[in-house]
Steps between C-alpha positions, in 0.01 A plus 500: 500500500467166675202268436397178657174303487347372822154325482426645159582844629776706344708677764692786351760707680689788341729774624400712203156656426314263268155675515519873432192559291207317332701372208777357718232323709352345185846398381572344844163311491546366146868401563410304816201335336703410188795364690316309776125470400420589854219742602616575853791740552672640805735800456713680756382854573836652408446398135209744470540868450433704812225701329293187496446540876376861465138418418413855387728441195261225383782271397413218742142472383598496136778248542309263721211513259733345245566208734131449538434533121767236429361276782815513705487471875767733631676544836741782573724410795702740715507747778204749496567653844642823360165592332273716706235573234152399623369442145801268433452309823125469413583385149743235635244381748224466239731332254618247759138407569436427134616213287727647236747763631695481828742723679696266725812548722703201380541233235362217716179697572469575128517129414239425769261768379537410136470124572171553682340718225 
């Protein structure tokens, strides 16, 4: 796992799955907060279990609620073009129009969205 801080935003990139369930999400949040004292995190999409992107499994809602509860603004960056689910596309659209959770295509966009919110 690589970490860097840009404009008080922690950018995390991992080739391994970091977030696979609710507890791993909490562990991730607490580790980042403890190590950096930042409340804005960007994480590459590949570091999140694929079930997260199947909304009917309920994992995305439960995990993202933890980020909200801990007052962390969170951007997931990566390629979403392979997903055809209308509910997921709607969820991404609604999230991106909010102020806390973003689904962005690349690291630079993640920094921009988190900097503006």
